[in-house]
py3Dmol code that shows the C-alpha trace and the ligand (Angstrom):
import py3Dmol

protein = """\
ATOM      1  CA  MET A   1       7.669  31.878  19.252  1.00  0.00           C
ATOM      2  CA  LYS A   2      11.265  30.662  18.490  1.00  0.00           C
ATOM      3  CA  LYS A   3      10.696  27.602  20.548  1.00  0.00           C
ATOM      4  CA  TYR A   4       7.627  26.781  18.453  1.00  0.00           C
ATOM      5  CA  LEU A   5       9.526  27.353  15.265  1.00  0.00           C
ATOM      6  CA  ILE A   6      12.312  24.887  16.310  1.00  0.00           C
ATOM      7  CA  ALA A   7       9.860  22.318  17.397  1.00  0.00           C
ATOM      8  CA  LEU A   8       8.052  22.651  13.973  1.00  0.00           C
ATOM      9  CA  MET A   9      11.249  22.166  12.225  1.00  0.00           C
ATOM     10  CA  MET A  10      12.133  19.121  14.255  1.00  0.00           C
ATOM     11  CA  VAL A  11       8.789  17.649  13.312  1.00  0.00           C
ATOM     12  CA  LEU A  12       9.188  18.310   9.706  1.00  0.00           C
ATOM     13  CA  ALA A  13      12.899  17.178   9.578  1.00  0.00           C
ATOM     14  CA  PRO A  14      12.176  13.589   8.795  1.00  0.00           C
ATOM     15  CA  VAL A  15       9.625  14.492   6.066  1.00  0.00           C
ATOM     16  CA  THR A  16      12.157  16.587   4.229  1.00  0.00           C
ATOM     17  CA  ALA A  17      15.023  14.066   4.785  1.00  0.00           C
ATOM     18  CA  SER A  18      13.037  11.262   3.012  1.00  0.00           C
ATOM     19  CA  ALA A  19      12.702  13.197  -0.082  1.00  0.00           C
ATOM     20  CA  ALA A  20      16.302  12.629  -1.083  1.00  0.00           C
ATOM     21  CA  GLY A  21      17.918   9.513  -2.220  1.00  0.00           C
ATOM     22  CA  GLY A  22      20.725   7.664  -0.536  1.00  0.00           C
ATOM     23  CA  ALA A  23      23.301   9.379  -2.510  1.00  0.00           C
ATOM     24  CA  GLY A  24      21.600  12.813  -1.826  1.00  0.00           C
ATOM     25  CA  VAL A  25      20.092  12.786  -5.313  1.00  0.00           C
ATOM     26  CA  PRO A  26      16.525  14.340  -5.656  1.00  0.00           C
ATOM     27  CA  LEU A  27      13.950  11.460  -6.168  1.00  0.00           C
ATOM     28  CA  ASP A  28      11.206  11.329  -8.806  1.00  0.00           C
ATOM     29  CA  GLU A  29       7.805  11.129  -7.213  1.00  0.00           C
ATOM     30  CA  MET A  30       5.241   8.531  -7.778  1.00  0.00           C
ATOM     31  CA  ASN A  31       1.761   8.307  -6.282  1.00  0.00           C
ATOM     32  CA  VAL A  32       0.943   4.761  -5.207  1.00  0.00           C
ATOM     33  CA  ASP A  33      -2.628   3.773  -6.348  1.00  0.00           C
ATOM     34  CA  LEU A  34      -4.005   0.829  -4.691  1.00  0.00           C
ATOM     35  CA  THR A  35      -7.427   1.104  -6.254  1.00  0.00           C
ATOM     36  CA  ASN A  36      -5.905   0.706  -9.734  1.00  0.00           C
ATOM     37  CA  LYS A  37      -6.188  -3.087 -10.065  1.00  0.00           C
ATOM     38  CA  ALA A  38      -5.163  -3.228 -13.648  1.00  0.00           C
ATOM     39  CA  SER A  39      -1.840  -1.365 -12.758  1.00  0.00           C
ATOM     40  CA  LEU A  40      -1.216  -3.709  -9.821  1.00  0.00           C
ATOM     41  CA  GLN A  41      -1.914  -6.724 -12.107  1.00  0.00           C
ATOM     42  CA  ARG A  42       0.595  -5.568 -14.838  1.00  0.00           C
ATOM     43  CA  GLY A  43       3.109  -4.670 -11.949  1.00  0.00           C
ATOM     44  CA  MET A  44       2.763  -8.260 -10.627  1.00  0.00           C
ATOM     45  CA  ALA A  45       3.463  -9.680 -14.115  1.00  0.00           C
ATOM     46  CA  ALA A  46       6.525  -7.299 -14.417  1.00  0.00           C
ATOM     47  CA  PHE A  47       7.802  -8.257 -11.106  1.00  0.00           C
ATOM     48  CA  VAL A  48       7.528 -12.020 -11.537  1.00  0.00           C
ATOM     49  CA  ASN A  49       8.969 -11.820 -14.982  1.00  0.00           C
ATOM     50  CA  ASN A  50      11.971  -9.492 -14.410  1.00  0.00           C
ATOM     51  CA  CYS A  51      12.778  -9.817 -10.579  1.00  0.00           C
ATOM     52  CA  MET A  52      12.076 -13.182  -9.293  1.00  0.00           C
ATOM     53  CA  GLY A  53      15.074 -14.703 -11.110  1.00  0.00           C
ATOM     54  CA  CYS A  54      17.118 -13.181  -8.302  1.00  0.00           C
ATOM     55  CA  HIS A  55      14.709 -11.673  -5.670  1.00  0.00           C
ATOM     56  CA  SER A  56      12.286 -13.540  -3.464  1.00  0.00           C
ATOM     57  CA  ALA A  57       9.139 -12.065  -1.990  1.00  0.00           C
ATOM     58  CA  GLN A  58       8.915 -14.644   0.775  1.00  0.00           C
ATOM     59  CA  TYR A  59       6.367 -12.765   3.019  1.00  0.00           C
ATOM     60  CA  GLN A  60       3.801 -12.882   0.103  1.00  0.00           C
ATOM     61  CA  ARG A  61       1.736 -15.709  -1.187  1.00  0.00           C
ATOM     62  CA  PHE A  62       0.570 -15.886  -4.837  1.00  0.00           C
ATOM     63  CA  GLU A  63      -2.923 -16.542  -3.662  1.00  0.00           C
ATOM     64  CA  ARG A  64      -3.185 -13.535  -1.370  1.00  0.00           C
ATOM     65  CA  ALA A  65      -2.039 -11.409  -4.288  1.00  0.00           C
ATOM     66  CA  ALA A  66      -4.448 -13.105  -6.732  1.00  0.00           C
ATOM     67  CA  THR A  67      -7.462 -12.415  -4.270  1.00  0.00           C
ATOM     68  CA  ASP A  68      -6.442  -8.810  -3.507  1.00  0.00           C
ATOM     69  CA  LEU A  69      -5.759  -8.002  -7.064  1.00  0.00           C
ATOM     70  CA  GLU A  70      -8.982  -9.741  -8.260  1.00  0.00           C
ATOM     71  CA  MET A  71      -7.339 -12.352 -10.478  1.00  0.00           C
ATOM     72  CA  PRO A  72      -8.647 -15.865 -10.857  1.00  0.00           C
ATOM     73  CA  ASN A  73      -6.304 -18.404  -9.175  1.00  0.00           C
ATOM     74  CA  GLU A  74      -5.998 -20.419 -12.501  1.00  0.00           C
ATOM     75  CA  LEU A  75      -4.772 -17.490 -14.315  1.00  0.00           C
ATOM     76  CA  VAL A  76      -2.206 -16.832 -11.798  1.00  0.00           C
ATOM     77  CA  VAL A  77      -1.110 -20.480 -11.899  1.00  0.00           C
ATOM     78  CA  GLU A  78      -0.913 -20.613 -15.722  1.00  0.00           C
ATOM     79  CA  ASN A  79       0.885 -17.156 -16.343  1.00  0.00           C
ATOM     80  CA  LEU A  80       2.667 -16.100 -13.225  1.00  0.00           C
ATOM     81  CA  ILE A  81       4.050 -19.267 -11.466  1.00  0.00           C
ATOM     82  CA  PHE A  82       6.951 -20.633 -13.514  1.00  0.00           C
ATOM     83  CA  ASP A  83       8.005 -23.193 -11.121  1.00  0.00           C
ATOM     84  CA  SER A  84       5.928 -26.385 -11.790  1.00  0.00           C
ATOM     85  CA  ASN A  85       6.477 -27.623  -8.126  1.00  0.00           C
ATOM     86  CA  LYS A  86       4.697 -24.438  -6.714  1.00  0.00           C
ATOM     87  CA  LYS A  87       1.127 -24.195  -5.873  1.00  0.00           C
ATOM     88  CA  VAL A  88      -1.140 -21.089  -5.648  1.00  0.00           C
ATOM     89  CA  GLY A  89      -0.993 -21.142  -1.984  1.00  0.00           C
ATOM     90  CA  ASP A  90       2.807 -21.002  -1.823  1.00  0.00           C
ATOM     91  CA  GLN A  91       5.005 -18.164  -0.956  1.00  0.00           C
ATOM     92  CA  MET A  92       6.717 -16.122  -3.696  1.00  0.00           C
ATOM     93  CA  THR A  93      10.278 -17.750  -2.921  1.00  0.00           C
ATOM     94  CA  ILE A  94      12.962 -18.486  -5.539  1.00  0.00           C
ATOM     95  CA  ALA A  95      15.372 -21.353  -5.921  1.00  0.00           C
ATOM     96  CA  MET A  96      18.685 -19.394  -5.944  1.00  0.00           C
ATOM     97  CA  PRO A  97      20.721 -20.298  -2.978  1.00  0.00           C
ATOM     98  CA  LYS A  98      21.881 -17.295  -0.858  1.00  0.00           C
ATOM     99  CA  GLU A  99      25.607 -18.406  -0.723  1.00  0.00           C
ATOM    100  CA  ASP A 100      25.791 -18.741  -4.605  1.00  0.00           C
ATOM    101  CA  ALA A 101      24.020 -15.299  -4.933  1.00  0.00           C
ATOM    102  CA  GLN A 102      26.717 -13.863  -2.596  1.00  0.00           C
ATOM    103  CA  ASN A 103      29.496 -15.228  -4.770  1.00  0.00           C
ATOM    104  CA  TRP A 104      28.007 -14.095  -8.064  1.00  0.00           C
ATOM    105  CA  PHE A 105      26.865 -10.518  -7.146  1.00  0.00           C
ATOM    106  CA  GLY A 106      29.138  -9.691  -4.061  1.00  0.00           C
ATOM    107  CA  ASN A 107      25.870  -8.819  -2.252  1.00  0.00           C
ATOM    108  CA  PRO A 108      23.037 -11.165  -2.240  1.00  0.00           C
ATOM    109  CA  PRO A 109      19.901  -9.881  -3.844  1.00  0.00           C
ATOM    110  CA  PRO A 110      17.616  -9.064  -0.793  1.00  0.00           C
ATOM    111  CA  ASP A 111      14.062 -10.165  -0.382  1.00  0.00           C
ATOM    112  CA  LEU A 112      11.776  -7.550  -1.816  1.00  0.00           C
ATOM    113  CA  THR A 113       8.550  -8.097   0.012  1.00  0.00           C
ATOM    114  CA  LEU A 114       9.028  -5.117   2.382  1.00  0.00           C
ATOM    115  CA  GLU A 115      11.438  -3.139   0.123  1.00  0.00           C
ATOM    116  CA  ALA A 116       8.919  -0.436  -0.800  1.00  0.00           C
ATOM    117  CA  ARG A 117       8.373   0.374   2.811  1.00  0.00           C
ATOM    118  CA  LEU A 118      11.987   0.262   3.719  1.00  0.00           C
ATOM    119  CA  ARG A 119      13.141   2.707   1.122  1.00  0.00           C
ATOM    120  CA  GLY A 120       9.855   4.216  -0.062  1.00  0.00           C
ATOM    121  CA  PRO A 121       8.093   3.839  -3.315  1.00  0.00           C
ATOM    122  CA  ASP A 122       9.727   7.019  -4.731  1.00  0.00           C
ATOM    123  CA  TRP A 123      13.256   5.661  -4.080  1.00  0.00           C
ATOM    124  CA  VAL A 124      12.467   2.255  -5.854  1.00  0.00           C
ATOM    125  CA  TYR A 125      10.964   4.169  -8.730  1.00  0.00           C
ATOM    126  CA  THR A 126      13.854   6.334  -9.154  1.00  0.00           C
ATOM    127  CA  TYR A 127      16.250   3.473  -8.581  1.00  0.00           C
ATOM    128  CA  LEU A 128      14.881   1.334 -11.407  1.00  0.00           C
ATOM    129  CA  ARG A 129      14.973   4.230 -13.978  1.00  0.00           C
ATOM    130  CA  SER A 130      18.400   5.484 -12.901  1.00  0.00           C
ATOM    131  CA  PHE A 131      20.887   2.877 -14.211  1.00  0.00           C
ATOM    132  CA  TYR A 132      23.502   4.214 -16.595  1.00  0.00           C
ATOM    133  CA  LYS A 133      26.374   2.804 -18.657  1.00  0.00           C
ATOM    134  CA  ASP A 134      29.702   2.619 -16.586  1.00  0.00           C
ATOM    135  CA  GLU A 135      32.148   0.283 -18.056  1.00  0.00           C
ATOM    136  CA  ALA A 136      34.253   0.357 -14.781  1.00  0.00           C
ATOM    137  CA  ARG A 137      31.654  -1.658 -13.009  1.00  0.00           C
ATOM    138  CA  PRO A 138      31.338  -5.571 -13.164  1.00  0.00           C
ATOM    139  CA  TRP A 139      27.954  -5.516 -14.940  1.00  0.00           C
ATOM    140  CA  GLY A 140      28.807  -2.528 -17.134  1.00  0.00           C
ATOM    141  CA  VAL A 141      26.240  -0.306 -15.281  1.00  0.00           C
ATOM    142  CA  ASN A 142      26.120   2.096 -12.263  1.00  0.00           C
ATOM    143  CA  ASN A 143      23.228   3.719 -10.631  1.00  0.00           C
ATOM    144  CA  VAL A 144      22.428   7.361  -9.634  1.00  0.00           C
ATOM    145  CA  VAL A 145      20.696   6.684  -6.364  1.00  0.00           C
ATOM    146  CA  PHE A 146      22.687   3.495  -5.497  1.00  0.00           C
ATOM    147  CA  PRO A 147      26.246   4.301  -6.439  1.00  0.00           C
ATOM    148  CA  ASP A 148      28.277   1.041  -7.227  1.00  0.00           C
ATOM    149  CA  VAL A 149      25.290  -1.250  -7.104  1.00  0.00           C
ATOM    150  CA  GLY A 150      25.826  -4.949  -7.401  1.00  0.00           C
ATOM    151  CA  MET A 151      22.617  -5.449  -9.538  1.00  0.00           C
ATOM    152  CA  PRO A 152      22.732  -5.527 -13.328  1.00  0.00           C
ATOM    153  CA  ASN A 153      20.236  -3.299 -15.298  1.00  0.00           C
ATOM    154  CA  VAL A 154      17.677  -6.098 -15.762  1.00  0.00           C
ATOM    155  CA  LEU A 155      15.208  -3.594 -17.458  1.00  0.00           C
ATOM    156  CA  GLU A 156      17.812  -2.346 -20.013  1.00  0.00           C
ATOM    157  CA  GLN A 157      16.222  -4.175 -23.038  1.00  0.00           C
ATOM    158  CA  LEU A 158      13.069  -2.091 -22.357  1.00  0.00           C
ATOM    159  CA  GLN A 159      14.651   1.173 -21.324  1.00  0.00           C
ATOM    160  CA  GLY A 160      17.596   1.178 -23.652  1.00  0.00           C
ATOM    161  CA  THR A 161      21.217   2.122 -22.846  1.00  0.00           C
ATOM    162  CA  VAL A 162      21.326   5.197 -20.633  1.00  0.00           C
ATOM    163  CA  VAL A 163      24.314   7.483 -20.963  1.00  0.00           C
ATOM    164  CA  ASN A 164      25.239   9.801 -18.127  1.00  0.00           C
ATOM    165  CA  HIS A 165      26.828  13.119 -19.191  1.00  0.00           C
ATOM    166  CA  CYS A 166      27.269  14.594 -15.624  1.00  0.00           C
ATOM    167  CA  THR A 167      29.947  14.462 -12.771  1.00  0.00           C
ATOM    168  CA  PRO A 168      28.540  13.198  -9.555  1.00  0.00           C
ATOM    169  CA  GLU A 169      28.565  16.961  -8.325  1.00  0.00           C
ATOM    170  CA  GLU A 170      26.283  17.956 -10.992  1.00  0.00           C
ATOM    171  CA  MET A 171      24.014  14.922 -10.423  1.00  0.00           C
ATOM    172  CA  HIS A 172      23.681  16.003  -6.798  1.00  0.00           C
ATOM    173  CA  ALA A 173      22.912  19.416  -7.739  1.00  0.00           C
ATOM    174  CA  GLY A 174      19.600  17.958  -9.132  1.00  0.00           C
ATOM    175  CA  GLY A 175      20.662  17.290 -12.873  1.00  0.00           C
ATOM    176  CA  HIS A 176      18.695  14.060 -12.541  1.00  0.00           C
ATOM    177  CA  GLU A 177      15.431  15.734 -12.590  1.00  0.00           C
ATOM    178  CA  LYS A 178      15.873  18.320 -15.517  1.00  0.00           C
ATOM    179  CA  VAL A 179      13.826  18.159 -18.592  1.00  0.00           C
ATOM    180  CA  ASP A 180      15.349  19.075 -21.867  1.00  0.00           C
ATOM    181  CA  PRO A 181      13.064  22.004 -23.075  1.00  0.00           C
ATOM    182  CA  LEU A 182      13.813  21.149 -26.928  1.00  0.00           C
ATOM    183  CA  THR A 183      13.250  17.432 -26.880  1.00  0.00           C
ATOM    184  CA  GLY A 184      11.207  17.003 -23.779  1.00  0.00           C
ATOM    185  CA  VAL A 185      13.567  14.276 -22.757  1.00  0.00           C
ATOM    186  CA  ARG A 186      13.325  13.484 -18.975  1.00  0.00           C
ATOM    187  CA  MET A 187      16.452  13.314 -16.755  1.00  0.00           C
ATOM    188  CA  GLY A 188      17.770  15.264 -19.820  1.00  0.00           C
ATOM    189  CA  GLY A 189      20.277  17.294 -17.626  1.00  0.00           C
ATOM    190  CA  CYS A 190      22.402  14.199 -17.145  1.00  0.00           C
ATOM    191  CA  MET A 191      20.975  11.127 -18.778  1.00  0.00           C
ATOM    192  CA  SER A 192      19.960  10.313 -22.338  1.00  0.00           C
ATOM    193  CA  VAL A 193      18.824   7.090 -23.695  1.00  0.00           C
ATOM    194  CA  GLU A 194      20.790   5.961 -26.747  1.00  0.00           C
ATOM    195  CA  PRO A 195      18.457   6.121 -29.729  1.00  0.00           C
ATOM    196  CA  GLU A 196      16.780   2.735 -30.872  1.00  0.00           C
ATOM    197  CA  SER A 197      18.521   0.836 -27.897  1.00  0.00           C
ATOM    198  CA  GLY A 198      15.329   0.014 -26.018  1.00  0.00           C
ATOM    199  CA  SER A 199      11.969  -1.502 -27.018  1.00  0.00           C
ATOM    200  CA  MET A 200       9.871   1.136 -25.132  1.00  0.00           C
ATOM    201  CA  SER A 201       9.529   4.950 -25.292  1.00  0.00           C
ATOM    202  CA  GLU A 202      10.477   6.881 -22.194  1.00  0.00           C
ATOM    203  CA  ASP A 203       6.780   7.259 -21.232  1.00  0.00           C
ATOM    204  CA  GLU A 204       5.963   3.670 -21.803  1.00  0.00           C
ATOM    205  CA  PHE A 205       9.004   2.721 -19.698  1.00  0.00           C
ATOM    206  CA  ASP A 206       8.043   5.101 -16.876  1.00  0.00           C
ATOM    207  CA  ARG A 207       4.543   3.579 -16.783  1.00  0.00           C
ATOM    208  CA  TYR A 208       6.021   0.058 -16.813  1.00  0.00           C
ATOM    209  CA  VAL A 209       8.129   0.891 -13.929  1.00  0.00           C
ATOM    210  CA  TYR A 210       5.247   2.763 -12.140  1.00  0.00           C
ATOM    211  CA  ASP A 211       2.951  -0.467 -12.385  1.00  0.00           C
ATOM    212  CA  LEU A 212       5.959  -2.464 -11.003  1.00  0.00           C
ATOM    213  CA  VAL A 213       6.603  -0.242  -7.957  1.00  0.00           C
ATOM    214  CA  ASN A 214       2.817   0.228  -7.421  1.00  0.00           C
ATOM    215  CA  PHE A 215       2.720  -3.628  -7.031  1.00  0.00           C
ATOM    216  CA  MET A 216       5.777  -3.481  -4.651  1.00  0.00           C
ATOM    217  CA  ALA A 217       4.039  -0.815  -2.571  1.00  0.00           C
ATOM    218  CA  TYR A 218       0.989  -3.017  -2.320  1.00  0.00           C
ATOM    219  CA  MET A 219       3.110  -6.007  -1.372  1.00  0.00           C
ATOM    220  CA  ALA A 220       4.814  -4.222   1.384  1.00  0.00           C
ATOM    221  CA  GLU A 221       1.552  -3.371   3.019  1.00  0.00           C
ATOM    222  CA  PRO A 222      -1.352  -5.489   1.726  1.00  0.00           C
ATOM    223  CA  SER A 223      -3.547  -4.635   4.536  1.00  0.00           C
ATOM    224  CA  LYS A 224      -3.592  -0.973   3.434  1.00  0.00           C
ATOM    225  CA  MET A 225      -5.881  -1.947   0.738  1.00  0.00           C
ATOM    226  CA  VAL A 226      -8.364  -3.482   3.265  1.00  0.00           C
ATOM    227  CA  SER A 227      -8.033  -0.546   5.651  1.00  0.00           C
ATOM    228  CA  GLY A 228      -8.712   1.820   2.792  1.00  0.00           C
ATOM    229  CA  LYS A 229     -12.149   0.019   2.297  1.00  0.00           C
ATOM    230  CA  ILE A 230     -12.870  -0.191   5.980  1.00  0.00           C
ATOM    231  CA  GLY A 231     -12.282   3.480   6.169  1.00  0.00           C
ATOM    232  CA  THR A 232     -15.158   4.113   3.789  1.00  0.00           C
ATOM    233  CA  TYR A 233     -17.406   1.815   5.432  1.00  0.00           C
ATOM    234  CA  VAL A 234     -16.660   3.629   8.829  1.00  0.00           C
ATOM    235  CA  LEU A 235     -17.494   6.999   7.277  1.00  0.00           C
ATOM    236  CA  ILE A 236     -20.745   5.669   5.844  1.00  0.00           C
ATOM    237  CA  PHE A 237     -21.584   4.264   9.160  1.00  0.00           C
ATOM    238  CA  LEU A 238     -20.807   7.505  11.011  1.00  0.00           C
ATOM    239  CA  ALA A 239     -23.023   9.408   8.516  1.00  0.00           C
ATOM    240  CA  ILE A 240     -25.991   7.189   9.175  1.00  0.00           C
ATOM    241  CA  LEU A 241     -25.350   7.416  12.896  1.00  0.00           C
ATOM    242  CA  PHE A 242     -25.426  11.137  12.613  1.00  0.00           C
ATOM    243  CA  VAL A 243     -28.903  11.101  11.448  1.00  0.00           C
ATOM    244  CA  PHE A 244     -30.260   8.944  14.387  1.00  0.00           C
ATOM    245  CA  ALA A 245     -28.047  10.947  16.794  1.00  0.00           C
ATOM    246  CA  PHE A 246     -29.407  14.187  15.625  1.00  0.00           C
ATOM    247  CA  ALA A 247     -33.007  13.010  15.741  1.00  0.00           C
ATOM    248  CA  LEU A 248     -32.262  11.671  19.309  1.00  0.00           C
ATOM    249  CA  LYS A 249     -30.918  15.041  20.304  1.00  0.00           C
ATOM    250  CA  LYS A 250     -33.942  16.847  18.866  1.00  0.00           C
ATOM    251  CA  GLU A 251     -36.176  14.650  20.807  1.00  0.00           C
ATOM    252  CA  TYR A 252     -34.212  15.234  24.189  1.00  0.00           C
ATOM    253  CA  TRP A 253     -34.289  19.036  23.773  1.00  0.00           C
ATOM    254  CA  LYS A 254     -37.739  19.367  22.545  1.00  0.00           C
ATOM    255  CA  ASP A 255     -39.174  20.188  25.903  1.00  0.00           C
ATOM    256  CA  VAL A 256     -36.274  22.273  27.129  1.00  0.00           C
ATOM    257  CA  HIS A 257     -36.734  26.080  26.503  1.00  0.00           C
TER     258      HIS A 257
END
"""
ligand_1 = """\
43
LIG
C 20.341 -10.910 -11.910
C 19.852 -10.842 -10.685
C 18.848 -9.635 -10.327
C 17.611 -9.467 -10.860
C 16.981 -10.198 -12.014
C 17.143 -8.219 -10.109
N 17.917 -7.897 -9.185
Fe 17.545 -6.392 -7.844
N 19.307 -6.743 -6.958
C 20.329 -7.841 -7.330
C 21.423 -7.702 -6.578
C 22.604 -8.532 -6.535
C 21.285 -6.570 -5.510
C 22.094 -6.143 -4.459
C 22.903 -5.038 -4.813
C 23.780 -4.489 -3.904
O 23.529 -4.677 -2.691
O 24.942 -3.923 -4.241
C 19.904 -6.214 -5.937
C 19.337 -4.960 -5.150
C 18.041 -4.473 -5.537
C 17.410 -3.335 -4.789
C 18.026 -2.678 -3.645
C 17.882 -3.323 -2.473
C 18.239 -2.448 -1.169
O 17.579 -1.728 -0.719
O 19.531 -2.488 -0.897
C 16.261 -3.255 -5.264
C 15.096 -2.195 -4.907
C 16.053 -4.213 -6.383
N 17.204 -4.920 -6.524
C 14.937 -4.289 -7.264
C 14.869 -5.210 -8.154
C 13.691 -5.246 -9.000
C 12.287 -4.478 -8.888
C 13.920 -6.280 -10.028
C 13.018 -6.575 -11.166
C 12.660 -5.415 -12.146
C 15.336 -6.774 -9.730
N 15.751 -6.071 -8.651
C 15.850 -7.700 -10.424
C 20.118 -8.624 -8.392
C 18.965 -8.669 -9.262
"""
view = py3Dmol.view(width=600, height=400)
view.addModel(protein, "pdb")
view.setStyle({"model": 0}, {"cartoon": {"style": "trace"}})
view.addModel(ligand_1, "xyz")
view.setStyle({"model": 1}, {"stick": {}})
view.zoomTo()
view.show()
């Protein structure tokens, strides 16, 4: 019995490990929904507008995204491609040279095509909502799940300025996930947004980041969308096949008693 228990624990170990952030901080969960095309479209717009100044998504083409997310190519060209030299069939690359980026940021911004698969959507979702004010850092911000990060808080105008009241130990104890029972403010244990400092409410901002990460999850595994559809067809096919197989079985066994 003990042996089975140990085996079970070893099987489950990677599952439990992935639920914590790099810094050992609990992550906020998000459920990726690849059937929500409106969310994916908003997410792509958010990604192109906020992230592609620094990050490429070089394994993705605009056109593939347009097709998968059911957007007409003309709309994508008009609204989501800012480089006039680019065509809809091009990859989502950017013009910033790697060497310059290395000099400016210390670490170059990595390509984000596969990021949601690398770190997991929960991590990216928590990361983008976990920047906080820290004057000691070059960009004036630090991050709960990515301590001493080299990226500025590019969504600060939307979210507002976040102040962290906890020590690192308190954060690791899960302060990040607390909700203030009086105000209902999320991350209330450690973080609070300075009033009037951002253009969105907390809920609006969470939804904005949800759409963005939903898109990144799609981008990391575009074939998942197709395999989900194929899975449905296969099940329908099996259901129809069952009817015929059952009829055939009846026919064969008719004379056997
Ligand atoms: C001003 C440039 C800049 C912009 C704009 C920017 N980033 Fe970054 N990002 C960086 C840099 C630089 C790093 C590397 C940080 C490090 O390694 O310390 C980074 C790192 C990251 C990472 C962590 C990568 C890893 O796994 O190590 C993620 C995820 C990320 N960015 C997502 C985004 C998203 C999503 C957006 C758009 C909302 C965005 N970034 C916009 C500069 C930028």
